[in-house]
C-alpha positions in Angstrom: 14.2 2.5 17.5 12.5 4.4 15.3 12.9 2.2 12.0 11.5 -0.5 14.2 8.2 1.2 16.0 7.4 2.5 12.7 7.9 -1.4 10.6 5.4 -2.4 13.3 2.9 0.3 13.1 2.8 -0.1 9.5 2.5 -3.9 9.6 -0.5 -3.3 12.1 -1.7 -0.7 9.2 -1.3 -3.0 6.2 -3.1 -6.0 8.1 -6.0 -4.3 9.1 -6.0 -2.9 5.0 -5.6 -6.0 3.7 -7.2 -8.8 5.1 -10.7 -8.4 4.1 -8.7 -9.7 0.4 -9.4 -13.5 2.0 -13.0 -12.8 2.8 -14.2 -12.4 -0.5 -16.2 -15.6 -0.5 -17.9 -15.4 3.1 -18.8 -11.5 2.6 -20.1 -12.0 -0.4 -21.8 -14.5 0.9 -23.4 -13.4 4.2 -23.9 -9.8 2.7 -25.0 -10.4 -0.4 -22.1 -8.6 -2.2 -20.9 -8.6 -5.9 -17.5 -8.4 -7.1 -17.8 -5.2 -7.9 -19.4 -4.4 -4.6 -16.6 -6.2 -2.8 -14.3 -4.7 -5.3 -15.3 -0.7 -4.0 -14.9 -2.2 -0.2 -11.1 -3.2 -1.6 -10.2 0.0 -2.7 -12.7 3.3 -2.9 -13.8 2.8 0.7 -10.4 2.9 1.6 -9.2 5.6 -0.4 -12.4 7.7 -0.7 -11.6 9.1 2.9 -7.5 8.4 2.7 -7.6 10.8 -0.3 -9.7 13.7 1.6 -7.6 13.3 4.8 -4.0 13.4 3.0 -3.6 16.8 2.7 -4.3 18.3 5.8 -2.6 15.2 7.4 0.4 16.2 5.5 0.1 19.6 6.2 -0.2 18.7 10.2 2.5 16.4 9.9 4.6 19.9 8.5 3.6 21.7 11.1 2.8 20.1 14.4 4.6 17.6 16.6 4.4 14.4 14.0 4.3 11.6 17.1 0.9 13.8 18.1 -0.5 13.1 14.3 0.6 9.4 14.2 -1.1 9.0 17.5 -4.1 9.9 16.5 -4.1 8.4 13.2 -3.9 4.4 14.8 -6.5 5.2 17.4 -8.7 6.0 14.4 -8.2 3.7 12.0 -8.0 0.7 15.0 -11.3 1.8 15.9 -12.9 1.9 12.3 -11.1 -1.5 11.3 -12.6 -3.1 14.2 -16.5 -2.1 13.9 -16.0 -4.0 11.0 -16.9 -6.8 12.7 -20.5 -5.2 14.1 -21.4 -4.8 10.1 -24.5 -6.6 9.4 -25.0 -4.9 5.9 -22.8 -4.0 2.9 -22.9 -0.3 3.6 -21.8 -0.9 7.3 -19.0 -2.6 6.4 -18.3 0.3 3.5 -18.5 3.0 6.4 -16.0 1.1 8.5 -13.6 0.9 5.7 -14.1 4.9 5.0 -12.1 5.1 8.5 -10.2 2.7 8.3 -8.6 4.7 5.1 -8.6 8.4 6.8 -6.7 7.0 9.9 -4.2 5.3 8.1 -3.3 9.1 5.8 -1.6 9.9 8.3 1.2 6.7 9.3 2.9 7.6 5.8 3.7 11.1 5.6 4.9 11.3 9.6 7.3 8.6 8.9 9.0 9.3 6.1 9.4 13.0 7.0 10.9 11.8 10.6 13.4 9.2 8.5 14.3 11.5 6.0 16.1 13.8 9.1 16.9 10.6 10.6 19.3 9.4 7.2 21.5 10.8 4.6 20.1 10.4 1.3 22.4 7.6 0.4 21.4 5.6 3.4 17.3 6.9 2.8 16.4 4.0 0.5 17.4 0.9 2.4 15.7 3.0 5.8 12.7 3.4 3.9 12.8 -0.5 2.7 12.8 -1.5 6.2 10.1 0.9 7.2 7.9 -0.6 4.3 9.1 -3.9 5.2 6.1 -3.5 7.6 3.4 -3.8 4.8 4.7 -7.0 3.9 4.9 -8.3 7.4 1.1 -7.0 7.6 0.0 -8.8 4.5 1.6 -11.8 5.1 -0.1 -12.1 8.0 -3.4 -11.1 7.0 -3.2 -13.7 4.5 -1.3 -16.6 6.6 -4.0 -15.9 9.7 -6.8 -14.3 8.1 -6.8 -17.7 5.5 -6.8 -19.9 8.8 -10.2 -18.2 10.5 -11.8 -17.9 7.4 -11.7 -21.6 6.6 -14.0 -22.2 9.5 -16.7 -20.0 7.8 -17.6 -22.4 5.2 -18.7 -24.6 8.0 -21.2 -21.4 9.5 -19.4 -21.5 12.8 -20.3 -19.0 15.1 -18.4 -17.3 18.0 -19.2 -15.7 21.0 -17.4 -12.9 22.6 -18.2 -12.0 25.9 -20.2 -8.8 26.4 -20.0 -8.0 22.7 -22.1 -11.0 21.3 -21.7 -13.2 18.2 -19.4 -13.5 15.1 -19.3 -15.4 12.4 -15.8 -16.3 11.5 -15.1 -13.2 8.9 -16.1 -10.6 11.6 -14.0 -12.3 14.0 -11.0 -11.3 11.8 -11.8 -8.0 11.7 -12.3 -7.6 15.6 -8.8 -9.6 16.4 -7.0 -7.6 13.4 -8.2 -4.3 14.7 -8.0 -4.0 18.2 -4.5 -4.4 18.8 -4.0 -1.1 17.5 -5.6 0.5 20.4 -2.2 -0.9 22.8 0.4 -0.6 20.2 -0.1 3.0 19.4 1.7 3.6 22.1 4.9 2.7 20.6 5.1 6.0 19.1 6.4 7.4 22.2 9.4 5.8 22.0 10.1 7.3 18.6 12.2 10.7 19.6 11.1 13.6 17.8 14.3 15.3 15.3 15.2 18.2 14.4 14.3 19.0 10.4 16.8 18.8 8.4 17.6 21.4 6.3 18.3 21.5 2.5 20.0 23.4 0.1 16.6 25.7 -0.8 15.9 27.7 2.1 13.7 27.0 5.0 11.6 29.6 6.3 11.1 29.4 10.1 7.3 29.9 9.8 5.2 26.7 9.0 4.4 26.3 5.5 0.8 27.0 4.3 -1.3 24.2 3.3 -0.7 25.4 -0.6 3.3 26.0 -0.7 3.9 22.5 -1.1 1.7 22.4 -4.1 3.7 25.3 -5.6 6.7 23.4 -5.1 5.8 20.7 -7.4 4.5 22.5 -10.0 7.8 23.5 -10.4 9.5 20.4 -11.0 6.5 19.4 -12.9 8.5 17.1 -15.2 9.8 15.2 -12.4 7.0 14.9 -10.3 4.2 14.2 -12.8 6.3 11.5 -14.1 6.8 9.5 -10.9 3.2 10.2 -9.6 2.0 8.5 -12.9 4.6 6.1 -13.4 4.6 4.8 -9.3 0.4 5.3 -9.8 -0.2 3.0 -12.5 2.4 0.3 -11.1 0.3 0.1 -8.1 -2.9 0.0 -10.0 -1.7 -3.4 -11.4 0.2 -4.4 -7.6 -2.9 -3.8 -6.4 -5.4 -5.2 -8.0 -3.1 -8.0 -7.8 -2.5 -8.1 -4.6 -6.4 -7.6 -3.8 -7.5 -10.1 -6.6 -4.8 -12.9 -6.5 -6.2 -15.1 -3.3 -9.5 -15.3 -5.4 -8.3 -16.3 -8.7 -6.0 -18.9 -7.0 -9.1 -20.5 -5.1 -11.8 -20.1 -8.6 -8.8 -20.9 -11.1 -6.6 -23.5 -9.1 -9.2 -25.0 -7.1 -7.8 -24.3 -3.8 -9.3 -24.1 -0.1 -9.4 -20.0 1.1 -6.6 -21.7 4.4 -4.2 -23.3 1.3 -4.2 -20.1 -0.5 -3.3 -18.2 2.5 -0.6 -20.3 3.5 1.3 -19.8 0.1 0.3 -16.8 -0.4 1.3 -15.5 2.9 4.8 -17.4 2.2 5.1 -16.1 -0.9 4.8 -12.7 0.6 6.6 -12.8 3.4 9.7 -14.5 2.0 9.4 -13.0 -1.8 8.3 -9.7 -0.3 11.1 -8.8 2.3 13.9 -9.7 -0.7 11.9 -7.4 -2.9 11.9 -4.6 -0.5 15.3 -4.6 1.3 16.4 -5.7 -2.2 15.3 -2.7 -4.1 15.7 -0.1 -1.3 19.6 -1.1 -1.2 20.1 -1.2 -5.3 18.5 2.4 -4.8 21.1 3.3 -2.9 24.0 1.5 -4.2 23.5 3.1 -7.7 22.8 6.7 -6.4 26.4 6.5 -4.6 28.1 4.9 -8.0 26.5 8.3 -9.6 23.3 7.1 -11.0 20.7 9.9 -9.6 18.1 8.7 -11.8 18.6 5.1 -10.4 15.1 5.5 -8.4 13.4 5.7 -11.2 15.7 3.6 -13.8 14.7 0.4 -11.7 11.5 0.6 -12.6 11.4 1.3 -16.2 12.8 -2.7 -16.6 10.9 -3.5 -13.0 7.6 -2.8 -14.3 7.6 -4.8 -17.7 9.0 -7.6 -15.7 5.8 -7.4 -13.2 3.3 -7.2 -16.1 4.9 -10.3 -18.1 4.4 -12.1 -14.8 0.6 -11.3 -14.0 0.3 -11.9 -17.7 1.8 -15.3 -18.0 -0.3 -16.8 -14.5 -3.5 -15.3 -15.9 -3.5 -17.0 -19.5 -1.7 -19.9 -18.5 -3.2 -21.6 -15.4 -1.0 -24.3 -14.4 -0.3 -25.2 -11.0 3.7 -24.2 -10.8 3.5 -21.6 -13.6 0.9 -19.7 -11.4 3.3 -20.1 -8.3 6.5 -19.2 -10.0 4.5 -16.2 -11.4 3.0 -15.3 -7.7 6.6 -15.5 -6.1 8.4 -13.5 -8.8 5.8 -11.1 -8.5 5.8 -10.4 -5.0 9.7 -9.6 -5.7 8.8 -7.1 -7.6 5.6 -5.6 -6.4 6.9 -4.3 -3.0 8.5 -0.6 -4.8 6.7 1.9 -2.1 10.5 2.3 -0.5 12.3 3.3 -3.7 9.1 5.4 -4.6 8.9 7.1 -1.8 12.8 7.6 -0.6 12.6 9.5 -4.5 10.5 12.1 -3.0 12.1 13.0 0.1 15.6 13.7 -1.8 13.9 15.9 -3.8 11.8 17.8 -1.6 12.9 20.3 1.1 12.2 19.3 4.4 9.3 22.3 5.0 7.5 20.1 2.1 7.7 16.4 2.7 4.9 15.9 4.6 2.8 17.5 2.6 4.2 16.5 -1.0 4.0 12.7 0.4 0.2 13.6 0.8 -0.2 14.4 -2.6 2.0 11.5 -3.6 0.0 8.8 -1.6 -3.8 10.3 -2.5 -2.9 10.1 -6.3 -1.2 6.7 -5.3 -3.6 4.9 -3.7 -6.7 6.7 -5.7 -5.1 4.8 -9.0 -3.8 1.7 -7.2 -5.9 0.9 -4.7 -9.4 3.3 -5.7 -9.2 1.7 -9.5 -7.2 -1.2 -9.5 -9.5 -3.7 -8.0 -12.5 -2.0 -9.9 -11.0 -2.3 -13.2 -10.3 -6.1 -12.8 -13.9 -6.3 -10.8 -15.5 -4.7 -14.3 -13.5 -6.9 -17.0 -14.7 -9.8 -14.6 -18.4 -8.5 -14.5 -18.9 -7.0 -17.6 -16.7 -7.8 -20.1 -15.5 -11.7 -19.7 -19.1 -12.1 -17.9 -17.7 -14.7 -16.0 -16.4 -15.3 -12.3 -14.0 -18.0 -13.7 -12.3 -16.0 -16.1 -11.0 -13.4 -13.3 -7.1 -14.2 -14.4 -8.1 -13.4 -17.8 -8.8 -10.0 -16.0 -5.7 -9.5 -14.0 -3.9 -10.3 -17.4 -6.3 -7.5 -19.3 -4.7 -4.8 -16.5 -1.3 -6.0 -16.7 -1.1 -6.2 -20.4 -2.5 -2.3 -20.6 -1.2 -0.4 -17.8 2.8 -1.5 -16.9 3.8 -0.4 -20.3 2.4 3.1 -19.8 4.1 3.1 -16.0 7.4 2.0 -17.8 6.6 4.6 -20.5 6.4 7.4 -17.8 9.2 6.3 -15.9 11.7 6.7 -18.7 10.3 9.7 -19.7 11.2 11.1 -15.8 14.8 10.0 -15.7 16.4 13.5 -16.8 13.8 15.8 -14.9 14.3 13.5 -11.5 18.4 14.8 -12.2 17.3 18.2 -12.3 15.0 18.3 -9.6 18.2 16.4 -7.4 20.9 19.4 -8.4 17.7 21.7 -7.5 17.5 20.5 -4.1 20.8 20.2 -3.4 20.9 15.9 -2.4 
């Protein structure tokens, strides 16, 4: 039951987070925004308040009933997501995306903590993968449904919603995707609040203060620095690809937005589910066979593979080549489940909320915050041509995926030591 509920809620979160990516052109047109300003909506606007909210919410997850933390977070982000429908100026939409980030900061740390108490370490990777599949489902829905609706915007369609007024198609998308959270939020009360699982490290009865989790991470800084740096750099490339691939396909291949949404939605759903569930299964399998550093070892190689695919797609803009790269990239980009599992099995139960919040803070600042901006900066200020967005994606991947692979390689031995200390 818990896995199913969290999957639905995570799908809702990713739907609200990523639906904007299909609406770049109509938002640019109606609000007079540049690619760089759009990249701030895709990244910094979400990450800024996600980051500010993450640490106190992680502390709350470790100290208070986790279901209540999730409930409040969903209400907040759903209202903020729907508020994007009323934006008539760029800064209106910027403020709405701030709110989405603040609310979503509650869900993942609480879900990670609850699932780590429900599943043993050797099965946790696949459980995390099922939960994280919500991101795939939400992303696919945002691409497919968003693309179909936004296709109407090119015709200047205006929709009247009773009691609320007139909306363009992209505004209606925000309203339609944000409002359901106010009903689905009550699903969280179908999840029981499990007893927090003890570890080999003694858990004191009092709740941890706001800085104990940071001190624990410092005690295992070899592992945590490699983990945070590796997955954050990999997320930088993955998030920029997710954010800009719809625009890349539309500009480079001349596809319509509905066609882009349908193809990317199908690739995301099929390839993403294979990648998410497969990576969780693979990590669990290797871990049971004694490969203690499996959660990092997999991505020493997968990071390089993702980089090669994005570089190929960006520099060889032929339809068949690009479609193959899109599908294969969608298999590699869902790595959050394995990343989260590595943290849960190396961290005592009393620190999991805080450690997860620190990870998500860094992961999202580097990935969601900088990834789309770096690609937009390449396009606007280096190549200085909208049609060169494929070059921008290729340049970002060529720089950062080898660095991510190196970080994972340097973290293998520290992860084995951290597992020994945690008694996993």
